[in-house]
C-alpha positions in Angstrom: 137.1 116.4 77.3 138.2 120.0 76.5 139.6 121.1 73.1 143.2 120.9 74.3 142.8 117.4 75.7 141.0 116.2 72.5 143.8 117.8 70.4 146.5 116.0 72.4 144.5 112.8 72.2 144.2 113.0 68.4 147.8 114.0 68.0 148.9 110.9 69.9 146.7 108.7 67.6 148.2 110.3 64.5 151.7 109.9 65.9 151.1 106.1 66.0 149.1 105.9 62.7 151.5 108.1 60.7 154.6 106.3 62.2 157.1 104.3 60.5 154.8 101.4 59.8 152.4 103.2 57.6 155.0 105.3 55.7 157.0 102.0 55.0 153.9 100.4 53.8 153.1 103.3 51.4 156.7 103.4 50.2 157.0 99.6 50.1 153.8 99.3 47.9 155.5 101.7 45.4 158.6 99.6 45.4 156.6 96.4 44.9 154.7 97.8 41.9 157.9 99.3 40.5 159.5 95.8 40.5 156.3 93.9 39.3 155.7 96.4 36.5 159.4 96.6 35.6 159.9 100.3 36.1 156.7 101.3 34.2 157.2 105.0 35.3 160.3 105.0 33.1 159.6 102.5 30.4 156.2 103.9 29.4 156.7 107.5 30.3 156.7 108.5 26.5 153.4 106.6 26.1 152.0 108.4 29.1 152.9 111.8 27.7 151.3 110.9 24.3 148.1 109.7 26.0 147.6 113.1 27.7 147.6 114.9 24.4 145.6 112.2 22.6 142.2 113.5 21.4 140.9 110.0 21.2 138.0 109.3 23.6 136.0 106.1 23.8 132.5 106.6 22.4 129.9 105.5 25.0 126.5 106.6 26.1 127.8 106.8 29.7 128.5 110.1 31.3 132.2 110.5 32.3 135.2 112.5 31.7 137.9 112.7 29.0 141.3 111.3 30.0 142.6 114.8 30.3 139.7 116.0 32.4 140.2 113.0 34.8 143.8 114.0 35.1 143.0 117.6 35.7 140.5 116.6 38.4 143.1 114.3 40.1 145.7 117.2 39.9 143.2 119.7 41.3 143.1 117.5 44.4 146.8 116.8 44.5 148.1 120.3 44.1 146.9 122.1 47.2 148.1 124.0 50.2 150.6 121.1 50.9 152.6 122.2 47.9 153.2 125.6 49.6 153.1 124.6 53.3 154.2 120.9 53.2 157.4 121.5 51.4 158.4 124.3 53.8 157.5 122.1 56.8 159.6 119.2 55.4 162.7 121.3 55.0 162.3 123.0 58.4 162.0 119.6 60.1 164.2 117.5 57.9 166.5 119.9 56.2 166.9 120.6 52.5 167.7 116.9 51.9 164.1 116.1 52.7 163.4 117.3 49.1 165.6 114.5 47.7 163.7 111.9 49.7 160.4 113.5 48.5 161.6 112.9 44.9 162.4 109.3 45.8 158.9 108.8 47.3 157.3 110.4 44.3 159.3 108.0 42.0 157.9 105.0 43.6 154.6 106.6 44.1 154.1 106.9 40.3 153.9 103.0 40.2 151.4 103.0 43.1 149.2 105.6 41.5 149.3 103.8 38.2 148.0 100.6 39.9 145.2 102.6 41.6 144.0 104.0 38.3 144.1 100.7 36.5 142.1 99.0 39.3 139.7 101.9 39.4 139.0 101.4 35.6 138.8 97.6 35.9 136.1 97.7 38.6 134.1 100.7 37.8 130.4 100.6 37.5 127.5 102.4 35.6 124.9 104.1 37.7 121.9 105.4 35.7 124.2 106.0 32.7 126.9 107.7 34.8 130.3 106.1 35.4 131.3 105.6 39.1 134.3 104.0 40.6 137.2 104.2 43.1 138.8 102.1 45.9 135.4 101.2 47.4 134.5 99.4 44.2 137.7 97.5 43.7 137.9 96.6 47.4 134.3 95.3 47.3 134.2 93.6 43.8 137.9 92.9 43.4 139.0 92.0 46.9 135.4 91.0 47.7 135.4 92.7 51.0 132.2 94.6 51.7 133.3 95.8 55.2 136.6 97.3 54.2 134.9 99.0 51.2 132.3 100.7 53.5 135.1 101.5 56.0 137.0 103.2 53.2 134.1 105.2 52.0 133.2 106.6 55.5 136.8 107.5 56.1 137.3 109.4 52.9 133.9 111.3 53.2 135.0 112.5 56.6 138.7 113.0 55.8 138.3 114.9 52.5 134.7 115.7 51.8 134.1 117.4 55.2 137.1 118.0 57.4 139.6 118.3 54.6 137.5 120.9 52.8 137.0 122.8 56.0 140.8 123.2 56.3 141.2 124.2 52.7 138.6 127.0 53.2 140.4 128.1 56.3 143.7 128.4 54.5 142.0 130.5 51.7 140.5 132.8 54.4 143.7 133.2 56.3 145.9 134.2 53.3 143.3 136.3 51.4 142.5 138.2 54.7 146.2 138.8 55.2 146.8 140.1 51.7 143.6 141.9 51.0 142.0 142.5 54.4 138.7 140.9 53.4 136.7 139.6 56.4 137.1 135.8 56.8 133.4 135.1 56.9 132.7 137.0 53.6 135.5 134.9 52.0 133.9 131.8 53.3 130.5 132.7 51.9 132.1 133.6 48.5 134.0 130.3 48.3 130.9 128.4 49.3 128.7 130.0 46.6 131.4 129.4 43.9 131.8 125.9 45.0 128.1 125.1 45.1 127.7 126.4 41.5 130.4 124.0 40.3 129.1 121.1 42.5 125.5 121.5 41.2 126.6 121.0 37.6 127.6 117.4 38.4 130.6 115.5 37.0 130.5 117.3 33.6 130.8 120.8 35.2 133.5 119.6 37.6 135.5 118.2 34.6 135.0 121.3 32.6 136.1 123.4 35.5 139.2 121.5 36.4 140.5 121.1 32.8 140.4 124.9 32.5 141.6 126.0 36.0 144.3 123.4 36.6 146.5 124.4 33.6 146.0 128.1 34.4 146.9 127.8 38.1 149.9 125.5 37.3 151.2 127.9 34.6 150.7 130.9 37.0 152.7 129.3 39.9 155.3 127.8 37.6 156.0 131.1 35.8 156.1 133.2 39.0 158.4 130.7 40.7 160.8 130.5 37.7 161.0 134.4 37.5 161.9 134.5 41.2 164.5 131.7 40.9 166.1 133.3 37.9 166.4 136.6 39.8 168.4 134.7 42.3 170.1 132.4 39.7 173.5 132.5 41.4 171.9 130.4 44.2 170.4 127.8 42.0 173.5 125.4 42.0 174.1 125.9 45.7 170.4 125.1 46.3 170.7 121.8 44.6 173.9 121.0 46.4 172.1 121.5 49.7 169.4 119.2 48.5 171.8 116.4 47.5 174.3 116.8 50.3 171.5 117.3 52.9 170.0 114.0 51.9 173.0 112.0 53.1 174.8 114.4 55.5 172.3 116.9 56.9 174.8 118.1 59.6 177.1 119.3 56.8 174.4 121.9 55.8 174.9 125.1 57.8 172.1 127.4 59.0 168.9 126.9 60.9 168.7 123.2 60.1 171.8 122.0 62.0 171.3 119.0 64.1 169.0 117.3 61.5 169.7 113.6 61.1 169.4 111.5 58.0 166.6 109.6 59.6 164.6 112.8 60.0 165.4 114.0 56.5 164.1 110.7 55.0 161.0 110.7 57.4 159.8 114.2 56.5 160.7 114.0 52.9 158.9 110.7 52.4 155.9 111.7 54.5 155.3 115.1 52.8 155.9 113.7 49.4 153.3 111.0 49.8 150.8 113.5 51.4 151.3 115.9 48.6 150.9 113.6 45.6 148.5 111.2 47.4 149.9 108.1 45.9 148.4 105.1 47.8 145.9 107.2 49.6 143.0 106.1 47.6 141.8 109.6 46.6 142.8 110.2 42.9 141.4 106.8 41.6 137.9 108.3 41.8 138.8 110.8 39.0 140.7 108.2 36.9 137.8 105.6 37.1 135.5 107.7 35.1 137.8 108.5 32.2 136.4 107.2 28.9 139.5 105.4 27.5 139.9 102.3 25.4 142.2 100.5 27.9 142.6 100.8 31.7 146.4 100.9 31.3 146.0 104.2 29.2 144.5 106.0 32.2 147.0 104.4 34.6 149.9 105.9 32.5 148.1 109.4 32.6 147.9 109.1 36.4 151.7 109.0 36.6 151.8 112.4 35.1 149.8 113.8 38.1 152.7 112.9 40.4 155.3 114.4 38.1 153.3 117.7 38.0 152.6 117.8 41.7 156.0 116.7 43.3 158.4 116.8 40.4 157.5 120.3 39.3 155.3 122.3 41.8 156.9 121.0 45.1 160.5 121.3 43.6 159.9 124.9 42.5 158.6 125.8 46.0 161.8 124.3 47.5 164.0 126.2 45.1 162.1 129.4 45.9 162.8 129.0 49.6 166.4 127.9 49.2 167.4 130.6 46.6 166.0 133.4 48.7 167.7 132.2 51.8 164.7 132.2 54.1 165.2 128.7 55.5 166.4 128.9 59.1 164.6 132.2 59.9 162.3 130.6 62.3 159.3 130.5 60.0 157.6 127.4 58.8 154.7 126.2 56.7 153.0 128.6 54.2 154.4 131.6 56.1 157.9 130.5 55.1 156.9 130.3 51.5 155.1 133.6 51.6 158.2 135.1 53.1 160.4 133.8 50.3 158.1 135.4 47.6 157.9 138.6 49.5 161.8 138.8 49.6 162.1 137.6 46.0 159.7 140.3 44.7 160.6 143.0 47.3 161.3 145.5 44.6 157.6 145.2 43.5 156.0 146.2 46.7 153.4 143.7 48.0 153.7 141.6 44.8 155.1 138.5 46.7 152.3 138.5 49.3 149.6 139.0 46.5 151.1 136.2 44.4 151.1 133.6 47.2 147.5 134.6 48.2 146.2 134.2 44.6 148.2 130.9 44.1 147.0 129.5 47.4 143.4 130.5 46.5 143.6 128.5 43.3 145.4 125.6 44.8 143.0 125.2 47.7 139.8 125.9 45.8 140.7 123.4 43.1 141.5 120.9 45.9 137.9 121.6 47.4 136.4 120.7 44.0 138.5 117.5 43.7 137.9 116.4 47.3 134.1 117.1 47.0 134.0 114.8 44.0 135.9 112.1 45.8 133.4 112.3 48.6 130.4 112.3 46.3 131.5 109.2 44.7 131.5 107.4 48.0 128.2 109.0 49.0 126.7 107.4 46.0 128.4 104.0 46.9 127.0 104.0 50.4 123.6 105.7 50.1 122.8 106.0 46.4 122.4 108.9 44.1 119.6 110.6 46.0 121.8 111.3 48.9 124.0 113.5 46.8 121.7 116.5 47.0 122.1 116.6 50.8 125.9 116.2 50.6 126.0 119.0 48.0 124.4 121.3 50.6 126.4 120.2 53.6 129.8 120.7 52.0 129.3 124.5 51.4 128.1 124.9 55.0 131.3 123.2 56.1 133.3 125.5 54.0 131.8 128.6 55.6 132.3 127.1 59.1 135.9 126.2 58.2 136.8 129.9 57.6 135.6 131.0 61.1 137.0 128.2 63.3 140.4 127.3 64.8 141.0 124.3 62.7 144.0 122.6 64.2 141.8 119.8 65.8 140.1 119.6 62.4 143.5 119.2 60.6 144.4 116.5 63.0 141.1 114.6 62.6 141.5 114.8 58.8 144.9 113.2 59.2 143.4 110.5 61.3 140.8 109.5 58.7 143.5 110.0 56.0 145.4 107.2 57.7 142.3 105.0 58.1 141.5 105.3 54.4 145.0 104.3 53.4 144.9 101.0 55.2 142.2 99.2 53.3 143.4 100.7 50.0 146.9 99.3 50.4 145.4 95.9 51.4 143.4 95.9 48.1 146.4 97.2 46.0 148.7 94.4 47.2 145.9 91.8 47.0 145.0 92.7 43.5 148.6 93.4 42.3 148.5 90.4 39.9 145.5 91.9 38.0 147.5 95.0 37.4 150.4 93.0 36.0 147.9 91.1 33.8 146.3 94.3 32.5 149.8 95.7 31.5 150.7 92.4 29.8 147.4 92.4 27.9 147.9 96.1 26.9 151.5 95.3 25.7 150.4 92.3 23.6 147.5 94.4 22.1 149.8 97.3 21.4 152.4 95.0 19.7 149.7 93.3 17.7 148.3 96.7 16.5 151.8 98.0 15.7 152.6 94.9 13.7 149.3 95.1 11.9 149.8 98.8 11.0 153.3 98.0 9.6 151.9 95.3 7.4 149.3 97.6 6.1 151.9 100.3 5.4 154.1 97.7 3.5 151.3 96.6 1.4 150.3 100.1 0.4 154.0 100.7 -0.7 
């Protein structure tokens, strides 16, 4: 089978796997948990924000991450090239209204990602003094299905650890080469060396890196996007109108997206939203599993913030940048469309727009490499034990170098295939263990009320 035939074959498989059934299952799981947990993404949002800035960390002898480091590692994986390219693709294929449906999928996705984090905490294990966990553990020890746990682990190692990271490296090479004219192979070698230095420090170095780089990259992109949007402030209200009207009447929106139907708007918005924030995908629970918190629900609430940052802030800003600069409908798509928007927005500053996108994409993609590497490592440990990590740690940098030199469309498609395959056992476990999540929340609420009442009594006695 030649490359074109293989590409066509894999595309057909993905067309089936990522069809309506899986998207409905992902969104439906979010709706289920939203109902079962009584809108936890709204009712406990204030508590979630407080938890992020809490300095309290459970004192244990086990090696793990702080609550914030776990969140930063999860966001490092969530905020990637999809935030630049995926948003643009969604609007080209589904019109501006796709962003509205992206918000809807994110809202329900918050409940899903909460459940993932809680289960990851409940079923985590200790391996030679180091905390480990993730879907493989709650599938095996919660759902009690060893086969599905192993199936999930193999799928995520291939989807993210190997193929996904090749694609991220390729994205870095393309945009940096375009902006700064540095040879792709040289870029690949530099990325591989930097990544290996971080990988070799284990979970503590990964956590230390992500807690520093994620706030920096988020602040850089948010600031640059806000400056550009404010420079085109007269188009902000029309942009929001295009998003809202386009969600229910796409044909009323003029320009290059004429002919888009409501069905397409929903499809592309929901799909790109779920791909971007990874709710239900089974990836981010690996980071949340190793957070040293007093109660699993605390980390579940922190996980909700990851979706808000990824979709609610970063994806929304990308959409507004594209809409306020008027580049939608120019025939461009993906990262090229976003890059064009920044080039036009900062046209008075020479190549500033091109440089800004290159630097932002480098941070986004590199942080995703670190996050995805760690998710893969967790499953290498599950399948083969700690000794196998040293081999995985060498293979991934080699894959990064290869990724910068290859045509990766087939690799992208294969990554999508294994992404779908890892979603299936994860959703089965989430639904099967949903009552445990509800019980954990009820126990947390009862404990919280008890402690609050106790604190009030102590306060009254002192008075």
